[in-house]
C-alpha positions as a Markdown table, in Angstrom:
| # | Residue | x | y | z |
|---|---|---|---|---|
| 1 | Met | -17.3 | 12.8 | -1.2 |
| 2 | Thr | -18.1 | 14.2 | -4.6 |
| 3 | Thr | -14.6 | 14.6 | -5.8 |
| 4 | Pro | -11.6 | 12.2 | -5.4 |
| 5 | Leu | -9.0 | 12.9 | -2.8 |
| 6 | Leu | -5.9 | 13.2 | -5.0 |
| 7 | Pro | -2.6 | 11.8 | -3.6 |
| 8 | Arg | -0.1 | 14.5 | -2.4 |
| 9 | Tyr | 2.9 | 13.1 | -4.2 |
| 10 | Gly | 6.1 | 15.0 | -3.4 |
| 11 | Thr | 4.9 | 16.7 | -0.3 |
| 12 | Gly | 2.7 | 14.5 | 1.9 |
| 13 | Ser | 2.5 | 10.9 | 0.7 |
| 14 | Leu | 4.1 | 7.5 | 1.6 |
| 15 | Ala | 6.8 | 8.2 | -1.0 |
| 16 | Glu | 8.2 | 10.9 | 1.2 |
| 17 | Val | 8.6 | 8.8 | 4.4 |
| 18 | Leu | 11.9 | 6.9 | 3.8 |
| 19 | Pro | 13.7 | 9.8 | 2.1 |
| 20 | Ser | 12.9 | 11.9 | 5.1 |
| 21 | Val | 14.0 | 9.1 | 7.5 |
| 22 | Leu | 17.3 | 8.8 | 5.6 |
| 23 | Ala | 17.8 | 12.6 | 5.9 |
| 24 | Ala | 17.2 | 12.2 | 9.7 |
| 25 | Leu | 20.0 | 9.6 | 9.6 |
| 26 | Gly | 22.4 | 12.1 | 8.0 |
| 27 | Glu | 22.0 | 11.3 | 4.3 |
| 28 | Pro | 21.9 | 14.1 | 1.8 |
| 29 | Gly | 18.7 | 14.6 | -0.1 |
| 30 | Pro | 15.2 | 16.0 | 0.1 |
| 31 | Ala | 13.4 | 15.7 | 3.4 |
| 32 | Pro | 9.7 | 16.8 | 2.9 |
| 33 | Ile | 8.8 | 15.5 | 6.3 |
| 34 | Ala | 10.7 | 17.2 | 9.2 |
| 35 | Leu | 12.2 | 14.6 | 11.5 |
| 36 | Pro | 15.0 | 15.1 | 14.2 |
| 37 | Ser | 18.5 | 13.9 | 13.5 |
| 38 | Val | 19.1 | 10.5 | 15.0 |
| 39 | Arg | 21.5 | 7.6 | 14.9 |
| 40 | Ala | 18.9 | 4.9 | 14.3 |
| 41 | Ala | 15.3 | 4.8 | 13.0 |
| 42 | Cys | 12.5 | 2.3 | 12.5 |
| 43 | Val | 9.5 | 2.6 | 10.2 |
| 44 | Leu | 6.8 | 0.3 | 11.3 |
| 45 | Leu | 4.0 | -0.2 | 8.8 |
| 46 | Val | 0.7 | -1.5 | 10.1 |
| 47 | Asp | -1.3 | -2.8 | 7.3 |
| 48 | Gly | -4.8 | -1.3 | 7.2 |
| 49 | Leu | -4.0 | 1.5 | 9.7 |
| 50 | Gly | -6.1 | 4.4 | 8.3 |
| 51 | Ala | -6.0 | 7.8 | 9.9 |
| 52 | Glu | -9.8 | 8.2 | 10.0 |
| 53 | Leu | -10.2 | 4.7 | 11.6 |
| 54 | Leu | -7.5 | 5.5 | 14.2 |
| 55 | Arg | -9.1 | 8.8 | 15.1 |
| 56 | Thr | -12.6 | 7.2 | 15.4 |
| 57 | His | -11.3 | 4.4 | 17.6 |
| 58 | Ala | -8.7 | 6.3 | 19.6 |
| 59 | Val | -10.0 | 4.9 | 22.8 |
| 60 | Asp | -8.8 | 1.5 | 21.7 |
| 61 | Ala | -5.3 | 2.8 | 20.9 |
| 62 | Pro | -4.4 | 5.4 | 23.6 |
| 63 | Phe | -0.6 | 5.2 | 23.0 |
| 64 | Leu | -1.0 | 5.6 | 19.3 |
| 65 | Ala | -3.5 | 8.5 | 19.8 |
| 66 | Ala | -1.0 | 10.3 | 22.1 |
| 67 | Met | 2.0 | 10.0 | 19.7 |
| 68 | Ala | 3.1 | 13.1 | 17.8 |
| 69 | Asp | 1.5 | 13.0 | 14.4 |
| 70 | Ala | 3.4 | 14.4 | 11.4 |
| 71 | Gly | 0.5 | 13.3 | 9.1 |
| 72 | Pro | -1.9 | 12.5 | 7.8 |
| 73 | Leu | -0.3 | 11.3 | 4.6 |
| 74 | Thr | -2.0 | 10.1 | 1.4 |
| 75 | Val | -0.9 | 6.6 | 0.2 |
| 76 | Gly | -1.3 | 6.9 | -3.5 |
| 77 | Phe | -3.5 | 5.2 | -6.1 |
| 78 | Pro | -4.7 | 2.5 | -5.9 |
| 79 | Ser | -4.7 | 2.5 | -2.1 |
| 80 | Thr | -3.7 | -1.2 | -1.9 |
| 81 | Thr | -0.9 | -3.0 | -0.2 |
| 82 | Pro | 1.5 | -3.8 | -3.1 |
| 83 | Ile | 1.3 | -0.3 | -4.5 |
| 84 | Ser | 1.8 | 1.3 | -1.1 |
| 85 | Leu | 4.7 | -0.9 | -0.1 |
| 86 | Ala | 6.4 | -0.2 | -3.4 |
| 87 | Thr | 5.7 | 3.6 | -2.9 |
| 88 | Leu | 7.2 | 3.5 | 0.6 |
| 89 | Gly | 10.1 | 1.2 | -0.4 |
| 90 | Thr | 11.2 | 3.1 | -3.4 |
| 91 | Gly | 10.3 | 6.7 | -2.5 |
| 92 | Leu | 8.5 | 6.9 | -5.8 |
| 93 | Pro | 4.8 | 7.3 | -6.7 |
| 94 | Pro | 3.1 | 4.4 | -8.5 |
| 95 | Gly | 3.7 | 6.0 | -11.9 |
| 96 | Gly | 7.4 | 5.9 | -11.1 |
| 97 | His | 7.9 | 2.4 | -9.7 |
| 98 | Gly | 5.3 | 0.8 | -12.0 |
| 99 | Ile | 3.3 | -1.4 | -9.6 |
| 100 | Val | 0.0 | 0.2 | -10.5 |
| 101 | Gly | -2.6 | -2.3 | -9.2 |
| 102 | Leu | -3.3 | -5.3 | -7.1 |
| 103 | Ser | -3.3 | -7.0 | -10.5 |
| 104 | Phe | -2.2 | -5.3 | -13.7 |
| 105 | Asp | -0.9 | -6.1 | -17.2 |
| 106 | Pro | 2.9 | -5.7 | -17.2 |
| 107 | Gly | 3.0 | -5.8 | -21.0 |
| 108 | Asp | 2.1 | -9.3 | -22.1 |
| 109 | His | -1.7 | -9.1 | -22.2 |
| 110 | Ala | -2.1 | -11.1 | -19.0 |
| 111 | Leu | -2.6 | -10.1 | -15.4 |
| 112 | Leu | 0.2 | -10.2 | -12.8 |
| 113 | Asp | -1.0 | -10.5 | -9.2 |
| 114 | Ala | 1.4 | -8.1 | -7.4 |
| 115 | Leu | 0.6 | -9.4 | -3.9 |
| 116 | Arg | 1.3 | -13.1 | -4.6 |
| 117 | Trp | 3.4 | -12.5 | -7.7 |
| 118 | Thr | 1.4 | -15.1 | -9.7 |
| 119 | Arg | -0.5 | -15.2 | -12.9 |
| 120 | Asp | -3.7 | -17.2 | -13.3 |
| 121 | Arg | -3.7 | -19.7 | -16.1 |
| 122 | Asp | -6.2 | -22.5 | -16.6 |
| 123 | Gly | -7.7 | -21.8 | -13.1 |
| 124 | Arg | -4.4 | -22.3 | -11.4 |
| 125 | His | -1.9 | -19.7 | -10.0 |
| 126 | His | 1.6 | -19.9 | -11.4 |
| 127 | Asp | 4.7 | -18.4 | -9.7 |
| 128 | Gln | 5.9 | -15.5 | -11.9 |
| 129 | Arg | 9.1 | -14.5 | -10.1 |
| 130 | Glu | 11.3 | -15.6 | -13.0 |
| 131 | Thr | 8.9 | -15.0 | -15.9 |
| 132 | His | 8.2 | -11.5 | -14.5 |
| 133 | Val | 11.4 | -10.9 | -12.6 |
| 134 | Pro | 10.6 | -8.5 | -9.7 |
| 135 | Glu | 13.8 | -6.5 | -10.2 |
| 136 | Val | 12.8 | -5.9 | -13.8 |
| 137 | Val | 9.1 | -5.2 | -13.2 |
| 138 | Gln | 10.3 | -2.6 | -10.6 |
| 139 | Pro | 13.8 | -1.7 | -11.7 |
| 140 | His | 14.6 | 1.3 | -9.4 |
| 141 | Asp | 16.8 | 1.0 | -6.3 |
| 142 | Thr | 14.9 | 0.9 | -3.1 |
| 143 | Ala | 15.5 | 3.3 | -0.2 |
| 144 | Leu | 16.8 | 0.3 | 1.7 |
| 145 | Gln | 19.4 | -0.4 | -1.0 |
| 146 | Arg | 20.4 | 3.3 | -0.9 |
| 147 | Ala | 20.8 | 3.2 | 2.8 |
| 148 | Ala | 22.9 | 0.1 | 2.8 |
| 149 | Ala | 25.1 | 1.6 | 0.1 |
| 150 | Ala | 25.7 | 4.6 | 2.3 |
| 151 | Gly | 26.9 | 2.4 | 5.2 |
| 152 | Ile | 23.7 | 2.2 | 7.2 |
| 153 | Ala | 22.9 | -1.2 | 8.7 |
| 154 | Val | 19.5 | -2.1 | 7.3 |
| 155 | Thr | 17.2 | -4.7 | 8.8 |
| 156 | Met | 13.7 | -5.8 | 7.6 |
| 157 | Val | 11.4 | -7.4 | 10.1 |
| 158 | Ala | 8.4 | -9.2 | 8.6 |
| 159 | Pro | 6.6 | -12.5 | 8.4 |
| 160 | Arg | 8.9 | -15.3 | 7.4 |
| 161 | Phe | 7.1 | -16.2 | 4.2 |
| 162 | Gln | 7.9 | -12.8 | 2.8 |
| 163 | Arg | 11.6 | -13.4 | 2.7 |
| 164 | Glu | 11.9 | -14.2 | -1.0 |
| 165 | Ser | 8.5 | -13.1 | -2.2 |
| 166 | Gly | 8.2 | -11.3 | -5.5 |
| 167 | Leu | 6.8 | -8.2 | -3.8 |
| 168 | Thr | 9.7 | -8.1 | -1.3 |
| 169 | Arg | 12.2 | -8.4 | -4.1 |
| 170 | Ala | 10.4 | -5.7 | -6.1 |
| 171 | Ala | 9.6 | -3.1 | -3.4 |
| 172 | Leu | 11.8 | -3.7 | -0.3 |
| 173 | Arg | 15.0 | -5.4 | -1.4 |
| 174 | Gly | 18.2 | -4.4 | 0.3 |
| 175 | Gly | 17.8 | -5.2 | 3.9 |
| 176 | Asp | 19.0 | -8.0 | 6.2 |
| 177 | Phe | 15.7 | -10.0 | 6.5 |
| 178 | His | 14.5 | -11.2 | 9.9 |
| 179 | Gly | 11.5 | -13.4 | 9.6 |
| 180 | Val | 9.0 | -13.4 | 12.5 |
| 181 | Phe | 5.9 | -15.3 | 13.6 |
| 182 | Ala | 4.0 | -13.0 | 15.9 |
| 183 | Leu | 3.9 | -9.7 | 17.8 |
| 184 | Gly | 6.5 | -10.8 | 20.4 |
| 185 | Asp | 9.3 | -11.5 | 18.1 |
| 186 | Leu | 8.4 | -8.6 | 15.8 |
| 187 | Ala | 9.0 | -6.3 | 18.8 |
| 188 | Ala | 12.1 | -8.1 | 19.9 |
| 189 | Glu | 13.7 | -8.1 | 16.4 |
| 190 | Thr | 12.8 | -4.4 | 15.9 |
| 191 | Val | 14.4 | -3.3 | 19.1 |
| 192 | Ala | 17.5 | -5.4 | 18.4 |
| 193 | Gly | 17.7 | -3.8 | 15.0 |
| 194 | Leu | 17.9 | -0.4 | 16.5 |
| 195 | Ser | 20.1 | -1.1 | 19.5 |
| 196 | Ala | 23.4 | -2.3 | 17.9 |
| 197 | Pro | 26.1 | 0.3 | 17.4 |
| 198 | Gly | 26.3 | 2.6 | 14.4 |
| 199 | Arg | 23.8 | 4.1 | 12.0 |
| 200 | Arg | 20.8 | 1.7 | 11.6 |
| 201 | Leu | 17.6 | 1.6 | 9.7 |
| 202 | Cys | 14.8 | -0.9 | 10.4 |
| 203 | Tyr | 11.7 | -1.5 | 8.4 |
| 204 | Ala | 9.0 | -3.6 | 10.2 |
| 205 | Tyr | 5.6 | -4.8 | 9.0 |
| 206 | His | 2.5 | -6.2 | 10.6 |
| 207 | Ser | -0.6 | -7.4 | 8.7 |
| 208 | Asp | -3.3 | -8.7 | 11.1 |
| 209 | Leu | -5.3 | -5.4 | 11.4 |
| 210 | Asp | -5.9 | -5.5 | 7.7 |
| 211 | Thr | -6.9 | -9.1 | 7.7 |
| 212 | Leu | -9.6 | -8.6 | 10.4 |
| 213 | Gly | -10.9 | -5.5 | 8.7 |
| 214 | His | -11.3 | -7.5 | 5.5 |
| 215 | Val | -13.0 | -10.5 | 7.2 |
| 216 | His | -15.1 | -8.8 | 9.9 |
| 217 | Gly | -15.2 | -5.1 | 8.7 |
| 218 | Pro | -13.2 | -2.1 | 9.9 |
| 219 | Gly | -14.3 | -0.8 | 13.3 |
| 220 | Thr | -16.0 | -4.1 | 14.4 |
| 221 | Leu | -15.1 | -5.6 | 17.8 |
| 222 | Pro | -12.5 | -8.1 | 16.4 |
| 223 | Trp | -10.9 | -5.2 | 14.5 |
| 224 | Arg | -10.9 | -3.0 | 17.6 |
| 225 | Leu | -9.4 | -5.7 | 19.8 |
| 226 | Gln | -6.6 | -6.2 | 17.3 |
| 227 | Leu | -6.0 | -2.5 | 17.3 |
| 228 | Arg | -5.5 | -2.7 | 21.1 |
| 229 | Gln | -2.8 | -5.4 | 20.5 |
| 230 | Ile | -1.1 | -3.1 | 18.0 |
| 231 | Asp | -1.2 | -0.3 | 20.5 |
| 232 | Leu | 0.6 | -2.5 | 23.0 |
| 233 | Leu | 3.1 | -3.5 | 20.3 |
| 234 | Val | 4.0 | 0.1 | 19.6 |
| 235 | Ser | 4.2 | 1.1 | 23.2 |
| 236 | Thr | 6.5 | -1.9 | 23.9 |
| 237 | Ile | 8.9 | -0.9 | 21.1 |
| 238 | Ala | 8.8 | 2.8 | 22.1 |
| 239 | Ala | 9.6 | 2.0 | 25.7 |
| 240 | Ala | 12.8 | 0.0 | 24.6 |
| 241 | Leu | 14.0 | 2.6 | 22.1 |
| 242 | Pro | 17.6 | 3.8 | 22.5 |
| 243 | Pro | 17.7 | 7.5 | 23.4 |
| 244 | Asp | 19.1 | 8.3 | 20.0 |
| 245 | Ala | 16.6 | 6.3 | 18.0 |
| 246 | Leu | 13.3 | 7.2 | 16.3 |
| 247 | Leu | 10.2 | 5.1 | 15.8 |
| 248 | Val | 7.8 | 6.1 | 12.9 |
| 249 | Val | 4.5 | 4.3 | 12.6 |
| 250 | Thr | 2.3 | 4.5 | 9.5 |
| 251 | Gly | -0.1 | 2.5 | 7.4 |
| 252 | Asp | -0.5 | 1.5 | 3.8 |
| 253 | His | -4.3 | 2.4 | 3.4 |
| 254 | Gly | -7.5 | 2.7 | 5.3 |
| 255 | Met | -10.6 | 0.7 | 4.7 |
| 256 | Val | -14.4 | 1.0 | 4.0 |
| 257 | Thr | -17.3 | -1.3 | 4.7 |
| 258 | Val | -18.9 | -2.6 | 1.6 |
| 259 | Asp | -22.7 | -1.9 | 1.3 |
| 260 | Arg | -23.1 | -2.4 | -2.5 |
| 261 | Ala | -21.4 | -5.0 | -4.7 |
| 262 | Pro | -22.2 | -5.0 | -8.4 |
| 263 | Asp | -20.8 | -8.1 | -10.0 |
| 264 | Phe | -18.8 | -7.8 | -13.2 |
| 265 | Asp | -19.0 | -11.5 | -13.8 |
| 266 | Ala | -22.8 | -11.3 | -13.9 |
| 267 | Asp | -23.2 | -8.1 | -15.9 |
| 268 | Glu | -22.8 | -8.5 | -19.7 |
| 269 | Arg | -23.0 | -4.7 | -20.1 |
| 270 | Leu | -19.8 | -4.2 | -18.1 |
| 271 | Gln | -18.1 | -7.2 | -19.9 |
| 272 | Ala | -18.7 | -5.9 | -23.4 |
| 273 | Gly | -15.4 | -4.8 | -25.0 |
| 274 | Val | -13.3 | -5.7 | -22.0 |
| 275 | Ala | -10.2 | -7.9 | -22.7 |
| 276 | Leu | -8.9 | -8.0 | -19.1 |
| 277 | Leu | -10.1 | -6.6 | -15.8 |
| 278 | Gly | -7.4 | -5.9 | -13.3 |
| 279 | Gly | -7.0 | -4.1 | -10.0 |
| 280 | Asp | -9.2 | -4.9 | -7.1 |
| 281 | Ala | -12.8 | -4.4 | -6.0 |
| 282 | Arg | -12.3 | -0.7 | -5.2 |
| 283 | Ala | -10.0 | 0.2 | -8.0 |
| 284 | Arg | -10.3 | -1.4 | -11.5 |
| 285 | His | -8.0 | -1.3 | -14.5 |
| 286 | Val | -10.1 | -2.0 | -17.6 |
| 287 | Tyr | -8.1 | -3.2 | -20.5 |
| 288 | Thr | -10.3 | -3.0 | -23.6 |
| 289 | Val | -10.2 | -4.8 | -27.0 |
| 290 | Asp | -8.9 | -2.7 | -29.9 |
| 291 | Gly | -11.2 | 0.2 | -30.7 |
| 292 | Ala | -13.6 | -0.4 | -27.8 |
| 293 | Ala | -12.2 | 2.1 | -25.2 |
| 294 | Asp | -14.7 | 4.9 | -25.9 |
| 295 | Asp | -17.7 | 2.6 | -25.8 |
| 296 | Val | -16.5 | 0.8 | -22.6 |
| 297 | Leu | -15.9 | 4.2 | -20.9 |
| 298 | Ala | -19.5 | 5.4 | -21.8 |
| 299 | Thr | -21.0 | 2.1 | -20.7 |
| 300 | Trp | -19.2 | 1.9 | -17.4 |
| 301 | Arg | -20.1 | 5.5 | -16.6 |
| 302 | Thr | -23.8 | 4.7 | -17.3 |
| 303 | Val | -23.9 | 1.4 | -15.4 |
| 304 | Leu | -21.9 | 2.5 | -12.4 |
| 305 | Gly | -23.2 | 6.1 | -12.2 |
| 306 | Asp | -22.5 | 7.7 | -8.8 |
| 307 | Asp | -20.9 | 4.5 | -7.5 |
| 308 | Ala | -17.6 | 5.2 | -9.2 |
| 309 | Trp | -15.3 | 7.8 | -10.7 |
| 310 | Val | -14.7 | 6.3 | -14.2 |
| 311 | Val | -12.1 | 8.0 | -16.4 |
| 312 | Pro | -10.0 | 7.2 | -19.5 |
| 313 | Arg | -6.3 | 6.5 | -18.9 |
| 314 | Asp | -5.1 | 9.9 | -20.1 |
| 315 | Glu | -7.4 | 11.7 | -17.8 |
| 316 | Ala | -6.3 | 9.6 | -14.7 |
| 317 | Val | -2.7 | 10.4 | -15.7 |
| 318 | Ala | -3.3 | 14.1 | -16.2 |
| 319 | Ala | -5.1 | 14.3 | -12.9 |
| 320 | Asn | -2.0 | 12.8 | -11.2 |
| 321 | Trp | -3.8 | 9.7 | -9.8 |
| 322 | Phe | -0.5 | 7.8 | -10.3 |
| 323 | Gly | 2.1 | 10.5 | -10.2 |
| 324 | Pro | 4.6 | 11.2 | -13.0 |
| 325 | Leu | 4.9 | 8.1 | -15.3 |
| 326 | Gly | 8.2 | 6.3 | -16.0 |
| 327 | Pro | 8.7 | 5.2 | -19.6 |
| 328 | His | 7.8 | 1.6 | -18.7 |
| 329 | Val | 4.6 | 2.3 | -16.9 |
| 330 | Ala | 1.9 | 3.9 | -19.2 |
| 331 | Gly | 0.9 | 0.7 | -20.9 |
| 332 | Arg | 0.3 | -1.0 | -17.5 |
| 333 | Ile | -2.6 | 1.3 | -16.7 |
| 334 | Gly | -6.0 | 0.3 | -17.9 |
| 335 | Asp | -7.5 | 2.0 | -21.0 |
| 336 | Val | -10.3 | 2.9 | -18.5 |
| 337 | Val | -9.8 | 3.3 | -14.8 |
| 338 | Ala | -12.6 | 3.0 | -12.3 |
| 339 | Ala | -12.3 | 4.2 | -8.6 |
| 340 | Met | -15.3 | 3.2 | -6.5 |
| 341 | Arg | -17.2 | 5.7 | -4.3 |
| 342 | Gly | -19.1 | 5.3 | -1.1 |
| 343 | Gly | -19.3 | 1.7 | 0.0 |
| 344 | Thr | -19.3 | 0.2 | -3.5 |
| 345 | Ala | -17.1 | -2.7 | -4.4 |
| 346 | Leu | -17.1 | -3.9 | -8.0 |
| 347 | Val | -16.6 | -7.7 | -7.4 |
| 348 | Arg | -16.0 | -10.8 | -9.5 |
| 349 | Thr | -17.8 | -13.6 | -7.9 |
| 350 | Arg | -16.5 | -16.3 | -10.3 |
| 351 | Ala | -13.0 | -15.1 | -11.0 |
| 352 | Glu | -12.2 | -13.6 | -7.5 |
| 353 | Pro | -14.6 | -15.4 | -5.1 |
| 354 | Lys | -12.5 | -14.8 | -2.0 |
| 355 | Leu | -11.9 | -11.1 | -2.7 |
| 356 | Ala | -15.6 | -10.7 | -3.6 |
| 357 | Ala | -16.7 | -12.1 | -0.2 |
| 358 | Leu | -14.7 | -9.6 | 1.9 |
| 359 | Ile | -16.7 | -7.2 | 4.1 |
| 360 | Gly | -13.9 | -4.5 | 4.3 |
| 361 | Gln | -12.3 | -3.2 | 1.1 |
| 362 | His | -9.9 | -0.5 | 0.0 |
| 363 | Gly | -8.1 | 0.8 | -3.1 |
| 364 | Ser | -10.0 | 4.0 | -4.1 |
| 365 | Leu | -9.6 | 7.7 | -3.7 |
| 366 | Thr | -11.8 | 8.4 | -0.6 |
| 367 | Ser | -10.3 | 10.0 | 2.5 |
| 368 | Ala | -11.2 | 6.8 | 4.4 |
| 369 | Glu | -8.8 | 4.8 | 2.2 |
| 370 | Gln | -6.2 | 7.4 | 1.3 |
| 371 | Leu | -5.2 | 9.0 | 4.6 |
| 372 | Val | -2.8 | 7.3 | 7.0 |
| 373 | Pro | -1.1 | 8.6 | 10.1 |
| 374 | Leu | 2.6 | 9.3 | 10.5 |
| 375 | Leu | 3.2 | 8.8 | 14.2 |
| 376 | Val | 6.6 | 9.6 | 15.8 |
| 377 | Ala | 8.2 | 8.4 | 19.1 |
| 378 | Gly | 11.6 | 9.1 | 20.3 |
| 379 | Pro | 13.5 | 12.4 | 20.2 |
| 380 | Ala | 10.6 | 14.0 | 18.3 |
| 381 | Gly | 8.0 | 12.6 | 20.6 |
């Protein structure tokens, strides 16, 4: 891919999913994705379920492969879980909700880890939920809050540890949280959330496909066997759907296998003029020291060459990588933004040893990472 796949904000991205589901439940507002009118609906997000990976391994997911597909959708930039969950949860692009990287500077010249909601100081991770209040970092009402305010019973089905996490508070606040341990109670809680009387909205989340993709690589045997379990999960939920309920299955990103890993921590050329390096191995926010942005841009372009799209902040914004920016967001984006190409991951072996060791990575603007399915079962299926 010689040019980046730009997110289709407003027409075919994760930001359009929940507004379209709310319209299917009878709420006024835009509905970019056509869905049938229903009494109840569930959005199941499978972490790491990329459209290209699913198409390649359709034999391992026959039920998913046979579902009606209203996609593929683009997930937004960076194509990483915190950004995608906030985009799905708020109905806004990253430039609107303000969670613009796996780690980013929220305005105090330090990096906030948006997945764990921590900041690293003195080699230790410190909880930042009160220093960087999630509801302030991401101040917009979520789609779940809007649904609850309209009288729709909202449930969220996710791992128990996510109940009061900073990311949940920022991106998915507003539902009645049901913590689960495994696939069995995830299916049971999801079906229960749709079966009670009245208008109902359920958001459900499962993470293990992403985990195995990171550790073993996407498309490997462990990954494929996990995909088979997810196929069974979806077929189980679909079989128990009430006749007036809808199941929508999507992902938060795809994934690529790393075949080249330049190390920022070992390259003094890349370090020169850099005050903070945020993001993740496939999408980097480069915060520069005063006056160094032009030199850093030129150096990074020279060193990374065809391994990355390297652009200044203004160019990334003008090209709509993040979507329209809210007033609180512009300073959170790096002075230079680097999106990796091919199988390249720009790692930090000292500062991020666990992330650097992962075989599968995501975050950039390739079709393998950007495109996710939008699978529908129920009245539309």
